[in-house]
C-alpha positions in Angstrom: 0.0 0.0 0.0 2.8 2.4 0.9 4.4 1.9 -2.5 1.0 2.6 -4.3 0.5 5.8 -2.2 4.1 6.9 -3.1 3.2 6.4 -6.8 0.0 8.3 -6.4 1.9 11.2 -4.7 4.5 11.1 -7.5 1.6 11.4 -10.1 0.2 14.4 -8.2 3.6 16.0 -8.2 4.0 15.4 -11.9 0.6 17.0 -12.5 1.6 20.1 -10.5 4.9 20.3 -12.2 3.4 20.0 -15.7 0.7 22.6 -14.9 -2.1 20.0 -15.2 -3.4 20.5 -11.6 -3.9 24.0 -10.2 -5.1 23.6 -6.6 -7.7 26.2 -5.7 -7.4 27.8 -2.2 -10.5 26.0 -1.0 -9.1 22.6 -2.1 -5.7 23.5 -0.5 -7.5 24.1 2.8 -9.4 20.8 2.5 -6.1 19.0 1.7 -4.6 20.5 4.8 -7.6 19.6 7.0 -7.6 16.1 5.6 -3.9 15.7 6.3 -4.4 16.9 9.8 -7.3 14.5 10.4 -5.3 11.6 9.0 -2.5 12.3 11.4 -5.0 12.5 14.3 -6.6 9.3 13.2 -3.4 7.3 13.1 -1.9 8.8 16.2 1.7 8.9 17.3 4.2 6.8 15.3 7.0 6.3 17.9 5.6 3.9 20.4 7.9 1.4 22.0 5.5 -1.4 21.1 2.7 -1.2 18.6 -0.8 -1.1 20.1 -3.0 -4.1 19.8 -4.3 -5.1 16.4 -7.9 -4.0 17.3 -6.6 -0.4 18.0 -4.5 -0.3 14.9 -7.5 -1.4 12.8 -9.6 1.2 14.5 -7.1 3.9 13.5 -6.8 2.7 9.9 -10.6 2.6 9.5 -10.9 6.1 10.9 -8.3 7.2 8.3 -10.5 5.7 5.6 -13.5 7.6 7.0 -11.4 10.8 6.9 -10.8 10.2 3.2 -14.5 9.6 2.6 -15.4 12.9 4.2 -12.8 14.7 2.1 -14.1 13.1 -1.1 -17.6 14.2 -0.1 -16.5 17.8 0.3 -14.8 18.4 -3.0 -14.9 17.6 -6.7 -12.4 17.3 -9.5 -8.7 16.3 -9.1 -8.6 16.5 -5.3 -11.6 14.2 -5.1 -10.1 11.8 -7.6 -6.8 11.9 -5.7 -8.5 11.1 -2.4 -10.7 8.4 -4.0 -7.7 6.7 -5.4 -6.0 6.8 -2.0 -9.2 5.3 -0.5 -9.1 2.5 -3.1 -5.5 1.8 -2.2 -6.3 1.5 1.4 -9.6 -0.5 0.9 -8.1 -3.9 1.9 -8.2 -2.6 5.4 -12.0 -3.0 5.3 -11.6 -6.8 4.9 -9.4 -7.1 8.0 -10.5 -8.1 11.4 -8.8 -8.5 14.8 -11.2 -10.8 16.6 -11.1 -14.6 16.2 -14.0 -16.0 14.1 -15.0 -19.1 12.4 -14.3 -18.8 8.6 -18.0 -19.4 8.0 -19.0 -16.5 10.2 -16.3 -13.9 9.3 -17.8 -12.6 6.0 -14.5 -13.2 4.3 -12.5 -11.0 6.6 -8.9 -12.0 7.6 -6.6 -11.2 10.4 -3.8 -9.1 9.0 -0.1 -9.8 9.8 2.1 -7.2 11.4 3.7 -6.4 8.0 0.4 -5.6 6.4 -0.6 -3.4 9.3 2.7 -1.6 9.2 2.4 -1.1 5.4 -1.1 0.3 5.7 0.0 2.7 8.5 3.0 3.7 6.4 0.7 4.4 3.5 -1.5 6.7 5.6 1.6 8.6 6.8 2.9 9.0 3.2 -0.6 10.1 2.1 -0.7 12.6 5.0 2.7 14.0 4.0 1.7 14.2 0.3 -1.5 16.1 1.2 0.5 18.6 3.4 2.9 19.2 0.5 0.1 19.5 -1.9 -1.8 22.0 0.2 1.2 24.0 1.4 3.4 24.2 -1.6 1.4 23.3 -4.7 2.2 23.7 -7.5 5.7 22.7 -8.3 7.3 21.6 -5.1 10.1 19.2 -5.8 11.3 16.6 -3.2 14.6 17.0 -1.5 17.3 14.9 -3.2 17.3 11.4 -1.8 13.7 11.4 -0.8 10.6 9.9 -2.3 8.3 12.0 -4.4 6.1 12.4 -1.3 8.9 13.9 0.7 9.5 10.9 2.9 12.7 8.9 3.1 12.6 5.9 0.8 11.4 2.7 2.3 14.4 0.5 2.3 12.6 -2.5 3.9 10.2 -3.0 0.9 
């Protein structure tokens, strides 16, 4: 998921750079508000131990709700950007943390620690991309040695 969000952020950057996306002030404000809500939904990153799976899923689902609200409040390219981000994160909706018989779980699965970390990383990358989009659009180029969304490259992937 994080790699897909990085590609989405790179596409947005390209559109800004090529003059294909001119973010209106109202959309920039919504992008900032969405980024802030994503950060709040996910919570602090530097915990000594990750919270229980049920809490991590709660935060990830809240992040999806934040994206849905953003999509509902705008149109055009920002809505499309947020919708694509929601699609990338949609596997979270098929995850569960509680034990369940396969016949009763509606096709949900318990995610592994790697999948949870990837989804959380994707939300953080998305949050960073939205802040960059809102604050510096158009034409902000990443620092040398960073990903297009301004984050350090993920060397574990």
